[in-house]
C-alpha positions in Angstrom: -20.1 -45.9 46.7 -16.5 -46.7 46.0 -15.2 -47.4 42.5 -14.6 -51.1 43.1 -18.1 -51.3 44.6 -19.6 -49.6 41.5 -17.9 -52.2 39.2 -19.2 -55.0 41.4 -22.6 -53.4 41.4 -22.6 -53.4 37.6 -21.4 -57.0 37.2 -23.9 -58.3 39.8 -26.5 -56.1 38.2 -25.9 -58.0 35.0 -26.7 -61.3 36.7 -29.9 -59.8 38.2 -31.0 -58.5 34.8 -30.5 -62.0 33.4 -33.0 -63.6 35.8 -35.4 -60.6 35.6 -35.3 -60.9 31.8 -36.2 -64.5 32.0 -39.4 -63.5 33.6 -40.0 -60.3 31.6 -37.8 -59.1 28.8 -38.7 -55.5 28.9 -38.3 -55.3 32.7 -34.8 -56.6 32.4 -34.0 -54.2 29.6 -35.3 -51.2 31.7 -33.0 -52.5 34.5 -30.0 -52.1 32.2 -31.1 -48.5 31.6 -31.2 -47.8 35.4 -27.9 -49.5 36.1 -26.2 -47.6 33.2 -27.6 -44.3 34.4 -26.3 -45.0 38.0 -22.9 -45.7 36.5 -23.0 -42.5 34.5 -23.8 -40.3 37.5 -21.3 -42.0 39.8 -18.5 -41.8 37.2 -19.3 -38.1 36.7 -18.8 -37.6 40.4 -15.2 -38.8 40.0 -14.3 -35.9 37.8 -12.0 -34.2 40.3 -10.7 -37.4 41.9 -7.1 -38.4 41.3 -4.7 -40.9 42.9 -7.4 -42.7 45.0 -6.7 -46.4 45.1 -9.4 -49.2 45.4 -8.7 -52.8 45.9 -10.7 -55.4 43.8 -9.0 -58.7 44.7 -6.1 -60.1 46.6 -4.4 -63.5 46.3 -0.9 -64.0 47.7 1.5 -61.5 46.2 -0.9 -60.5 43.5 -3.8 -58.1 43.7 -6.1 -56.3 41.3 -6.3 -52.6 42.0 -8.0 -49.5 40.6 -6.8 -45.9 40.7 -8.5 -42.7 39.8 -7.0 -40.2 37.4 -8.2 -37.4 35.1 -7.4 -39.3 31.9 -9.1 -42.4 33.2 -12.2 -40.3 34.0 -12.2 -38.8 30.5 -12.3 -42.1 28.7 -14.7 -43.5 31.3 -17.3 -40.7 31.0 -17.3 -41.1 27.2 -17.8 -44.8 27.4 -20.5 -44.7 30.1 -22.3 -41.9 28.3 -22.5 -44.1 25.2 -23.7 -47.1 27.2 -26.3 -45.2 29.1 -27.7 -43.5 25.9 -27.8 -46.7 23.9 -29.5 -48.5 26.8 -32.8 -46.6 26.1 -33.1 -48.5 22.9 -32.8 -51.9 24.6 -36.5 -52.3 25.9 -37.8 -51.7 22.3 -35.5 -54.4 20.8 -36.0 -57.2 23.2 -38.4 -59.0 20.8 -36.0 -58.7 17.9 -32.9 -60.0 19.7 -32.1 -63.7 20.1 -31.8 -64.6 23.8 -32.6 -61.2 25.2 -31.7 -62.2 28.8 -28.2 -63.1 27.6 -28.0 -59.8 25.8 -28.8 -57.8 28.9 -26.3 -59.8 31.0 -23.4 -59.3 28.6 -24.3 -55.7 28.0 -23.7 -54.8 31.6 -20.7 -57.1 31.9 -19.0 -55.3 29.1 -19.8 -51.9 30.7 -18.2 -53.0 34.0 -15.2 -54.4 32.1 -14.5 -51.1 30.4 -14.4 -49.2 33.6 -12.0 -51.7 35.0 -9.7 -51.2 31.9 -9.7 -47.4 32.2 -9.1 -47.2 36.0 -6.7 -50.2 36.2 -3.7 -49.4 38.4 -1.7 -52.4 37.1 -1.4 -54.2 33.8 -2.8 -57.5 35.2 -6.0 -55.7 36.2 -6.1 -54.1 32.8 -5.7 -57.4 31.0 -8.4 -59.2 33.0 -11.0 -56.5 32.5 -9.9 -56.2 28.8 -10.7 -59.9 28.3 -14.0 -59.5 30.2 -15.0 -56.9 27.6 -13.8 -59.0 24.6 -15.6 -62.2 25.7 -18.9 -60.4 26.7 -19.0 -58.5 23.5 -18.1 -61.6 21.5 -21.2 -63.3 22.9 -23.4 -60.3 22.1 -22.4 -60.1 18.4 -24.0 -63.4 17.3 -27.2 -62.4 18.9 -27.6 -60.3 15.7 -27.9 -63.7 13.9 -24.3 -63.9 12.5 -21.9 -66.3 14.1 -19.3 -65.7 11.5 -19.1 -62.0 12.6 -18.4 -63.2 16.2 -15.7 -65.5 15.0 -14.0 -62.8 12.9 -14.2 -60.4 15.8 -12.7 -62.8 18.3 -10.0 -63.9 15.8 -8.7 -60.4 15.4 -9.1 -59.6 19.1 -7.1 -62.7 20.0 -4.1 -61.3 18.2 -4.2 -58.3 20.4 -5.0 -60.2 23.6 -2.1 -62.7 23.2 0.3 -59.8 22.4 -0.9 -58.0 25.6 -0.7 -61.1 27.7 2.9 -61.9 26.6 3.9 -58.3 27.2 2.4 -58.2 30.7 4.0 -61.5 31.8 7.3 -60.5 30.3 7.1 -57.2 32.2 6.5 -59.0 35.5 9.4 -61.4 34.9 11.8 -58.5 34.2 10.7 -56.0 36.9 8.8 -58.2 39.3 5.7 -56.0 39.3 2.5 -55.4 37.2 2.1 -51.8 38.5 1.7 -49.4 35.6 3.5 -46.4 37.1 6.4 -48.5 38.5 7.0 -50.2 35.2 6.9 -46.9 33.3 9.6 -45.6 35.6 11.6 -48.8 35.0 11.3 -48.6 31.2 12.3 -45.0 31.2 15.9 -46.1 31.9 15.6 -49.2 29.7 14.5 -48.0 26.2 15.5 -51.2 24.3 13.0 -53.3 26.4 10.5 -50.4 26.2 10.5 -50.7 22.4 9.5 -54.3 22.5 6.9 -53.7 25.2 5.6 -50.7 23.3 4.8 -52.6 20.1 3.3 -55.6 21.8 0.9 -53.5 23.9 0.1 -51.2 21.0 -0.8 -54.2 18.9 -3.7 -54.9 21.3 -4.8 -51.2 21.0 -4.6 -51.3 17.2 -6.8 -54.4 16.9 -9.5 -52.9 19.1 -9.2 -49.4 17.6 -9.7 -50.9 14.1 -6.4 -49.7 12.6 -4.9 -51.1 9.4 -4.3 -54.0 8.9 -6.6 -55.1 11.8 -9.7 -53.2 10.7 -11.5 -56.0 8.9 -13.6 -57.0 11.9 -15.3 -53.7 12.1 -17.6 -53.8 9.1 -18.4 -57.5 9.8 -19.1 -57.2 13.5 -20.7 -53.8 13.4 -22.8 -54.7 10.4 -24.1 -57.9 11.9 -24.3 -57.2 15.6 -27.7 -56.3 17.1 -28.7 -52.8 16.1 -28.6 -51.6 19.7 -25.0 -52.9 20.2 -23.4 -51.5 17.1 -23.2 -47.9 18.5 -21.5 -49.4 21.6 -18.9 -51.2 19.5 -18.2 -48.1 17.4 -18.7 -45.2 19.8 -17.5 -47.0 23.0 -15.5 -50.2 22.9 -13.3 -49.0 20.0 -12.1 -46.3 22.4 -10.4 -49.0 24.5 -7.8 -49.2 21.8 -7.4 -45.4 21.9 -6.8 -45.7 25.7 -4.0 -48.2 25.2 -2.5 -46.0 22.5 -2.7 -43.1 25.0 -0.9 -45.1 27.7 1.9 -46.1 25.4 2.5 -42.7 23.7 1.6 -40.1 26.4 1.9 -41.8 29.8 5.0 -43.8 28.9 6.0 -41.2 27.4 7.6 -42.0 24.1 8.9 -38.5 23.5 11.3 -38.9 26.5 11.9 -42.7 26.5 12.6 -42.8 22.8 14.3 -39.3 22.7 17.6 -40.8 21.4 16.0 -43.1 18.8 15.7 -42.3 15.1 13.3 -39.4 14.5 11.2 -39.1 11.4 9.8 -35.6 10.8 10.2 -34.6 14.4 8.7 -37.8 15.8 10.4 -40.9 17.2 10.1 -43.6 14.6 7.9 -45.7 16.9 5.3 -42.9 17.0 5.7 -42.2 13.3 4.8 -45.8 12.5 1.6 -45.4 14.4 0.9 -42.1 12.5 1.5 -43.8 9.1 -0.9 -46.7 10.1 -3.4 -44.0 11.1 -3.1 -42.3 7.8 -3.5 -45.5 5.8 -6.6 -46.3 7.9 -8.1 -42.9 7.1 -7.7 -43.5 3.4 -8.9 -47.1 3.4 -11.8 -46.4 5.7 -13.0 -43.4 3.6 -12.8 -45.3 0.2 -14.5 -48.4 1.6 -17.3 -46.4 3.3 -18.1 -44.6 0.0 -18.9 -48.0 -1.6 -21.3 -49.3 1.0 -25.1 -49.7 0.5 -25.6 -51.0 4.0 -25.7 -48.0 6.3 -24.2 -49.9 9.3 -21.2 -51.1 7.3 -20.8 -47.6 6.0 -20.6 -46.2 9.5 -18.3 -49.0 10.5 -15.8 -48.1 7.8 -16.1 -44.5 8.8 -15.0 -45.7 12.3 -11.9 -47.1 10.7 -11.2 -43.7 9.2 -11.9 -41.7 12.4 -9.8 -44.1 14.5 -7.0 -43.1 12.2 -7.5 -39.4 13.3 -7.5 -40.4 17.0 -4.3 -42.5 16.6 -2.5 -39.7 14.7 -3.5 -37.1 17.3 -2.4 -39.2 20.3 0.9 -40.3 18.6 2.0 -36.7 18.0 2.1 -36.2 21.8 2.2 -32.4 21.4 0.2 -29.4 22.4 -2.3 -29.1 19.6 -2.5 -32.5 17.8 -2.7 -34.4 21.0 -5.5 -32.2 22.3 -7.3 -32.8 19.0 -6.9 -36.5 19.2 -8.3 -36.6 22.8 -11.3 -34.4 21.8 -11.9 -36.6 18.8 -12.3 -39.6 21.1 -15.4 -37.8 22.5 -16.6 -36.3 19.1 -16.5 -39.6 17.3 -18.2 -41.4 20.1 -21.1 -39.0 20.0 -21.3 -38.8 16.2 -21.0 -42.5 15.4 -23.2 -43.4 18.3 -25.9 -41.0 17.0 -25.5 -42.3 13.4 -25.9 -45.9 14.5 -28.9 -45.1 16.7 -30.5 -43.2 13.8 -30.3 -46.3 11.6 -31.3 -48.5 14.5 -34.5 -46.3 14.7 -34.9 -46.7 10.9 -34.5 -50.5 11.1 -37.0 -50.5 14.0 -39.6 -49.0 11.8 -38.7 -50.3 8.3 -36.8 -53.6 9.1 -33.8 -52.7 7.0 -30.6 -50.6 6.9 -30.1 -51.0 3.2 -29.9 -47.5 1.7 -31.2 -48.7 -1.7 -34.4 -50.0 0.1 -35.2 -46.7 1.8 -35.9 -43.1 0.8 -38.0 -40.0 1.9 -37.9 -40.9 5.6 -37.4 -37.2 6.5 -41.2 -36.9 6.1 -42.0 -39.7 8.6 -39.0 -39.6 11.0 -37.9 -35.9 11.3 -36.2 -36.3 14.7 -34.2 -39.3 13.5 -33.2 -37.3 10.4 -32.1 -34.3 12.5 -29.9 -36.5 14.8 -28.3 -38.1 11.7 -27.8 -34.7 10.1 -26.0 -33.2 13.2 -23.9 -36.3 13.5 -22.6 -36.3 9.9 -21.9 -32.5 10.0 -19.7 -33.2 13.0 -18.1 -36.3 11.5 -17.3 -34.4 8.3 -15.5 -31.7 10.4 -17.8 -28.9 9.5 -18.4 -26.0 12.0 -20.2 -25.3 14.3 -20.2 -29.0 15.3 -17.6 -30.4 17.7 -15.9 -32.5 15.0 -14.5 -29.4 13.4 -12.6 -28.4 16.6 -10.8 -31.8 17.0 -9.9 -32.1 13.3 -8.7 -28.5 13.2 -6.4 -29.1 16.1 -5.1 -32.3 14.5 -4.4 -30.4 11.2 -2.6 -27.7 13.2 -0.3 -30.3 14.9 0.5 -32.0 11.6 1.3 -28.8 9.8 3.4 -27.4 12.6 5.6 -30.6 12.6 5.8 -30.7 8.8 4.0 -34.0 8.4 2.6 -33.1 4.9 1.9 -36.7 3.8 -0.2 -37.5 6.9 -1.8 -34.1 6.7 -2.8 -34.9 3.1 -4.4 -38.2 4.3 -6.3 -36.4 7.0 -7.5 -33.8 4.5 -8.5 -36.5 2.1 -10.5 -38.3 4.8 -12.4 -35.1 5.6 -13.2 -34.5 1.9 -14.2 -38.1 1.4 -16.4 -38.1 4.5 -18.6 -35.6 2.7 -19.3 -38.3 0.1 -20.0 -41.2 2.3 -22.1 -39.4 4.9 -24.2 -37.8 2.1 -25.1 -41.2 0.6 -27.4 -42.3 3.5 -28.7 -38.7 3.8 -29.8 -38.6 0.2 -30.7 -42.3 -0.2 -32.5 -43.0 3.1 -33.9 -39.7 4.3 -34.3 -37.5 1.2 -35.7 -38.4 -2.2 -39.0 -40.2 -2.8 -40.8 -42.1 0.0 -41.4 -45.7 -0.9 -45.1 -46.6 -0.9 -44.4 -49.4 1.5 -43.1 -46.9 4.1 -46.0 -44.4 3.8 -47.6 -45.6 7.1 -44.5 -45.6 9.3 -44.0 -43.0 12.0 -41.3 -41.6 14.3 -39.9 -43.9 17.0 -41.1 -43.6 20.6 -39.9 -40.7 22.8 -37.5 -42.8 24.9 -35.7 -43.8 21.6 -35.6 -40.2 20.5 -34.2 -38.9 23.8 -30.7 -40.4 23.5 -30.4 -39.2 19.9 -31.3 -35.7 20.9 -28.9 -35.7 23.9 -26.0 -36.8 21.8 -26.9 -34.2 19.1 -27.1 -31.6 21.8 -23.7 -32.4 23.2 -22.2 -32.3 19.7 -23.6 -28.8 19.1 -22.6 -27.6 22.7 -19.0 -28.6 22.4 -18.8 -27.3 18.8 -20.0 -23.8 19.9 -18.0 -23.9 23.2 -15.1 -26.3 22.6 -13.2 -24.7 25.5 -15.5 -26.5 27.9 -13.9 -29.8 27.0 -10.4 -28.5 25.9 -9.9 -27.0 29.4 -10.2 -30.5 30.9 -7.9 -31.9 28.2 -5.4 -29.2 29.2 -5.4 -30.6 32.7 -4.7 -34.1 31.3 -1.8 -32.5 29.3 -0.4 -31.0 32.5 -0.6 -34.4 34.2 1.4 -36.2 31.6 3.9 -33.4 31.1 2.7 -31.8 27.8 2.4 -28.1 27.4 -1.3 -27.4 27.9 -3.5 -25.9 25.2 -4.2 -22.2 25.6 -7.9 -21.3 25.9 -9.1 -17.7 26.2 -12.9 -17.6 26.4 -14.2 -19.0 23.1 -10.7 -18.5 21.5 -8.3 -21.5 21.0 -4.7 -20.3 20.7 -2.1 -22.4 19.0 1.4 -21.6 17.7 0.0 -21.6 14.1 -2.9 -19.2 14.8 -6.1 -18.6 16.6 -9.7 -19.8 16.2 -12.8 -18.1 17.8 -15.6 -20.7 17.9 -18.2 -18.1 18.6 -17.4 -16.0 15.5 -17.4 -19.2 13.4 -20.7 -20.2 14.8 -22.1 -16.7 14.2 -21.0 -16.7 10.6 -22.6 -20.1 9.9 -25.8 -19.1 11.7 -26.1 -15.9 9.6 -25.5 -18.0 6.5 -28.2 -20.5 7.6 -30.7 -17.7 8.2 -30.1 -16.2 4.8 -30.5 -19.6 3.1 -33.8 -20.1 5.1 -35.1 -16.7 4.0 -34.3 -17.4 0.4 -36.0 -20.8 0.6 -39.2 -19.5 2.1 -39.4 -16.4 -0.1 -38.8 -18.1 -3.5 -41.6 -20.1 -5.2 -41.9 -23.7 -4.1 -41.5 -26.6 -6.5 -44.7 -28.6 -7.0 -44.7 -31.9 -5.0 -45.9 -34.9 -7.1 -46.5 -38.5 -6.3 -43.7 -41.0 -7.1 -45.7 -42.7 -9.8 -46.9 -39.4 -11.3 -44.7 -39.7 -14.4 -47.0 -39.2 -17.4 -45.2 -36.0 -18.5 -42.0 -38.0 -18.8 -43.5 -40.1 -21.6 -42.8 -43.4 -19.8 -44.3 -45.5 -17.1 -42.7 -47.9 -14.8 -44.9 -50.2 -12.8 -42.4 -50.8 -9.9 -41.8 -47.7 -7.7 -38.6 -49.2 -6.4 -37.0 -48.9 -9.8 -37.2 -45.1 -9.4 -34.8 -45.3 -6.4 -31.5 -43.7 -7.3 -29.2 -44.7 -4.4 -28.1 -48.0 -6.0 -24.5 -47.6 -7.3 -24.6 -44.1 -6.0 -21.0 -43.3 -6.6 -20.4 -45.9 -9.4 -18.2 -43.6 -11.5 -15.9 -42.8 -8.6 -15.8 -46.3 -7.3 -14.6 -47.6 -10.7 -11.4 -45.6 -10.1 -10.3 -48.1 -7.4 -12.4 -51.1 -8.2 -9.4 -53.4 -8.5 -7.6 -52.2 -5.4 -5.5 -54.5 -3.2 -7.5 -56.1 -0.5 -6.5 -57.1 3.0 -9.7 -59.0 3.3 -8.8 -61.2 0.3 -5.4 -61.8 1.8 -7.0 -63.0 5.1 -9.5 -65.1 3.2 -6.6 -66.8 1.3 -4.9 -67.6 4.6 -8.1 -68.9 6.1 -8.7 -71.1 3.0 -5.2 -72.6 3.3 -5.8 -73.5 7.0 -9.1 -75.0 6.1 -7.5 -77.1 3.4 -4.8 -78.2 5.8 -7.5 -79.1 8.3 -9.4 -81.2 5.7 -6.2 -83.0 4.9 -5.6 -83.8 8.6 -9.2 -84.9 8.9 -8.9 -87.1 5.9 -5.8 -88.9 7.0 -6.3 -89.2 10.7 -10.1 -89.1 11.2 -11.3 -91.0 8.1 -14.2 -93.5 8.5 -12.7 -95.7 5.8 -11.3 -98.9 7.6 -8.4 -98.9 5.2 -6.9 -95.7 6.7 -7.3 -97.2 10.2 -5.5 -100.4 9.2 -2.8 -98.3 7.5 -2.1 -96.2 10.7 -2.2 -99.3 13.0 0.3 -101.1 10.7 2.6 -98.0 10.6 2.6 -97.6 14.3 3.3 -101.3 14.9 6.1 -101.2 12.4 7.8 -98.3 14.2 7.4 -100.0 17.5 8.9 -103.3 16.3 11.8 -101.7 14.4 12.8 -98.8 16.7 10.9 -99.6 19.9 14.0 -100.7 21.8 15.8 -97.5 20.8 12.9 -95.3 21.8 
């Protein structure tokens, strides 16, 4: 099966699932699982393919073409892996989704669109598939019962889409071609035009990646989208923005095209601007995640923070930081996907993702708890999970170049991530089990399977990061960056060496010692939630004993009155609404007096100046 045939197969498969779902919702949902797995196995087979061109469409002088490459494969396999794992949840959510047949259709359309984006040979192909993803995901989001979320998502996406469209058309007018490689060669000798094109295209990437100041759509869209699509938005579609950033920083490449431009701390100012935006995103995403009571919004803000790490790593375009940024594309996809799936499982059983309404679920949902635990350890950058490897490499790149401010932001984000990932852990899974949840049980096996696979991959690439970093080194060679040095389980950088096996061994020994101490020492007596007579008080409502409300209130008060981009956007929206109401009042008023006024005004203008007009 050729690559263009695969994409056509996925898109037509979406139409088939639509009609199958009309007859039977679950049958259509299982069909999305089959098609997603076919896509996964076929994309994996393209691992060693490079430079093979596939035609999608021809019309006159214009054509849509795809081309294989090692970096397109890397982004594609991450995306398809997320789609295929999440698809196992679809059959169980069909009764909870509005218009399930439409959901299955748009789910596969967005999957096919992402492959078209990553394998696009020209900017026109990239833009068309980009818009396919934007529109299909826009129609999925309101299926979670919030139309406002869809409007906000599309509003922010439109900024990037129009910037990309203008840049692509401008490129064709100037050079007469949409081909990516040809235009990169042309811009290499035209750095002034390259700067304009760089910022226009990057704007599309920033909006999708969720970077400041375009991050506001993530908590709204992720928080209100169907529980089965939030992991796709966070773990998958956000990475399209990372791919655009990769094209503009590494494939262009900025280090050569902008070599004679102003440099700030060993980086072209264009790249440094991206790094600053990434650092701001890390801080904002961290602080806002700490405040959230809804687990989905918390994970969405953590995506803002981790998108900052990805952008910083890619913008450095060096040996270590770039490798860390590329690896973090995968690590965050697995971690955020597993976190969202964990709370999709929780919502499936309890009907809520509010942390303050949960508690003690470790006793009823141990597999879901384990998947969440592995994911947050990786997201916080703690060994031996894979998130440690990528963040360690990013830190190495920042320190080597002397970017101390950005390094501080990255370190702040890691420390802050301990706080926000612990809140759902303590509030939802640990603590007292609410009486209303005593009868719930673990989700079905087919929902456990993707969480276990994602957790397994997170552990595998944490213990053996070289398995992934060797492939990233090939990508570095392709784009002209000195590849990362790997020696067995050792990662060698100019700043030092890290042996993942030794780190894993140390943490394993520490875990064994802690387990022995736990089992040897006397156990605390377990009492019922309402067994409080020794406390000298009695509360009739067990929910009042829940301690996760205002979990970090003392810390949150430190930045309670912080400046808000959301308030700024709301103010702009209010002014446009007021202007719209004014226009409606004066031009579309039902009062006959207004109609007579405008007719009289128009007739006066015609009589007095008609002959001059």
